[in-house]
N, C-alpha and C positions, 0 to 999 in steps of 0.2 A: 337306401336311404333317398330320401327325398331331393328333388332338388335345390328347397329351399334351406335346408340344414348341410353347414358346412362338414367337414371331417374335424377340424377341431372340436367342433360342438358333440359331434356325435364321439372323440373321443371321451370328453368330458363325460358324456353320458355312461358310457363304457367302463371308467372306473367307477362312479357313482353305480351304477350295476355291480359292481365287486364289493363296495361296502355294503348294499341292501341284502345282498347274498350272507351275511355273518350275523342280519336281523332274522332271517327267517330260516337259516340252516340250508338253505337249495343251491349250490351250486349248478343246477342246471342253466342258466343262462346266460352264466359266465362261461361255462362248457361249452355252450352252444354258439358261442360267440369265436371263438378259437378259428386262426385261420386253416382253412381246409387246401390251398395250395401251396402254403407254406409250413414246414417241419415246428411247431411252436415248439419254444424254448421256455422255461421256468426256472428262476434262479429263487430260491426263498432265505431265508437266515439261519437258518442250521447249517452247517459244513455239509453235510450230506443231501441238503437239498438242490439238488440240480438234476433237472429232469428233461427228458426230449421225447418229443413226441405226444400227441393228443391222446392217446389213451393211458400212458403212466400219467400225462398230468392233470387228466378227468379223474383218475381213479384217487391221487392222493390230494390234492388240492378238495377234491369232494368231500373226504373223510376227514381232512383240517378243518373245512368252511361246517360241519355239522356237529366235530368235537368244540370249537371255540364259540358257534351259536350255542348250543347246550351249555358251556362254561362261564355263558352272560358276558363274552368278551366281542367287544365292539371296533370298529374302523371310523372314527369322525374325520373327514375330509379336512387337508389343510387347505392351500389356497394352489389348486387345481391350475398348471399350465401347460397348452396344448399349441403342438405346431404341424404344420403341413405341408408339403413340398409334392405335387400330382396326385398318385395314389398313393401316396406313405403319410402316416400320421404318428405324431410320436410326443410323450408327455411325462409329466413329472408331477408327487403330490408330496408333502410332508402329513401325512395323517397323524392321528394320534390313535394308539390303539388303548382303547381303554376297557381294565379290565373289569371283573363283577364287584372287587373290593376296592373300586376307585381310583386303584393306580393308574396312570396313565403312564404309556411307552411312548416316545416320538420316533418315526418309523420313517422310513423314504421308498417310495416308489416310483420305477419306471416303467414306462408301456411303450410299446412299437405296436402300430397296426396298420393294417393293407386293406385298401379299398377291393372286393370283391362280390362283382355281380351284383353294384349298388348299396353292398352293405360293410359295415365298418368292419373288418374282424382281426382282432387282435395278435399276434407273433410271438411274441415275447414280452417278458416281465421279467421283476429284478426288486425283489421287495428286500431293506437289509435294515438294521438296529446300529445305527452309528455307534463304532465303541472306537473310543477315543484311542487318538494315536499312541501317547502314552502307554494306555491299556497295552494295545495289540502289538507295538512293536517294542515296548519298552524302552520309548524316545519318542521326544515331543518333537515336532514339525510344526510348522508355519502353517495356518489356518486362516 
């Protein structure tokens, strides 16, 4: 990371790199930006998607990015919001998952990253598709 770039700008770039990986089908840039010092954790939209460690995350997300890219699925950034304190940055976005048939699925993404050796590397991400409380809990809650 150059001294003229802030951690929040670098984190915005990291979000955009993740979204761009779906276009190319190449997850190597995203995988290369994983933390080497802190065990990364990834949480996806499926109940079985809870991954710990760089090898498992790289394996699964690499396969999923290839599969989604081949199917014509794309992420469209929403309003990426990032913040930082010291060497830690975190951000959120509400991207849209655009399917090949034009269907759009609203998503939510959080990312936590740390500065390591002058480069921002992510250590945690959580992607979700908001399921309404009434559907998930069979009870409406204040939102």
